[in-house]
N, C-alpha and C positions, 0 to 999 in steps of 0.2 A: 053361267053355262050358256053356250051358244046354241042356237036352234039349227037343226039340220033337216033337210028335206030328202025323202027317198026319191031316187031317180032310177031310170032303167038304162041298161047297158047300150041300147040302141041310140041314145042321145049323148053318150059319153064321147068327148073328143079329147084323147089323151095319147101322147107320144110316150110309150113305155121306155124307149131308149133315153129320153130326156128325163122323165119323171123318176124312174128308178135309178138309172145309171149316173145321171148328173145331179139331179135335185135331191135324191135319196128318199127313203121312206122310213117310218117307224113301224116296226113289227111289235104289236102289243097283245099280250095275252094274260089271262088270270081270271080271277073271280072277285066278288065283292070284298073278300077278306085280304087278298094279296094279288098285286099286279106287277108285271115288269114290262119294260119296253126297251127296244134296242134299235139302233140305226142299221139299215141295210141298203146296199147299193147293187146287189145281185138279185135277179129274179126275172120273171116274165109273166105276161098275161096272154090268155088266148082261150082256146076251146079244148076240152078233154072230156071224153066219155059223155058227150052230148050236153055238157054244161059249160057255162062261163067259168073260167078257172084262173087261179093264180098259182104260180110256181115260185117257191122261195127255197133258199138253202140256209140252214142254220148249223153252225159248228157244234160239235158234241159238248164243248166246254161252256157254251153260252147258257146263262141262267134262264133266259126267256124260253129256251128249248124245253125245260122242265114244265113250264106252264102250258105250252102248246101240247105236249104229250099228255098231260093230265086232263086238260079241258077239251081238247079236240077242236078248238075254235081259236081264232085270232083276228085281229084287224090290221089292215095296212093303211097307214095314216100318211097323207101327203100334206106337207106344210109349205108355206111360201118361203121365198129366199131370205126374208128377214129372220127366220128361225134357224139359219145354218149353224150358228155358234152353238145353239141349244142341241142341235142334232149331233154335232161333233162331240159334245160332252156326253150325250146319251150313248154314243157308240164307243167311247173310250173308258167309261166308268161302269163297273159291274154293280148291279142292284143286289147281288148276293150278300154283300157285307155292309152296304149302306143304302139309305133311302134316296137313291139318285133322282127319283121322280119328284119328291118333295124338294130336294136341294136345287133342282133345275127349274122349279116353279111350274111344272107340267100339271095341268088339270085333267083328271080322268073322269069321263062320263061313261054311261053304259047304254048301248043300243042293241036291241035284240039279245040281251043277256051277255054281250061281249064288251070288254073295256075298249074305249077309244080315247084318243088324245083330243081334248076339246079345242086345242089351238089349230087343229087341222082344217083344211078347206075341203078336202075330198077324202072319203074313207071307203074302203072295201071291207065288208064283213065276210069272213071266210070260215068254212067248215072243212077240216082235213078229210080227204078221201084216200090218201096214200102217203106213206112215209118210208123212204128207202135210203139206207145208209150208203153213201158213195164210198167205194173201196178202190184201192190202187189197181187191182186187177181188172176193174171195169173200164179204166181209161184206155181208149185206143190210141190217144195222143199221150205218150209217156212223158212228155214235157210238162203236162198239167201237174202230175204228182211232184215233180222236182220243183216247179215254180211256186206252187200254192200250198203244199202240204209237207214241208220239210219237218214240221213239228209233230206230224201224225194226227193233227186235230181235224178230222174229216167232217164234211157236211152231211146232214140228212137233207134229202130233197123231199119237200112237202108239195104235194099236188092237192089243192084245195078248191072246193066249189065256192064261187063268189055268190053268197046267198042274198046279200043286200048291198046296195051302193047308196051312200048318203053324201050330201054336199051342202055347203052353206048357200 
């Protein structure tokens, strides 16, 4: 297992457009008995309700959503470019019917009681503050529903407090 250091948000230099949208992240949730992780390229970081916050969206069909809803906590794990193939695999295969974490060779560690991906370089530990199902009637831009939700598998928007930041 790698060792991580706690850091504060005032020293973080991170471009969320690059890290989330281009490099991707792994959303990991669960407990000591069962964990799941998934690749995500949609989300945001900022301030909400006076707290450092992460905004993520998870489709209703995703197995990881069950873990987030049950535990109320998750981690956002940022890996470097050499792990892109691993991240593609974790985004394409469901952990519901197979142990994709083991199959991919992902090592899970626990920090602050939350599962994290040990191969990550930078990790946000998050506590859910709000969960809102996105519905077609909420979209003011009607093209969103046509373009992204033809199958009716809508996202839940999670707004989460970033409780801890750790890095190698």
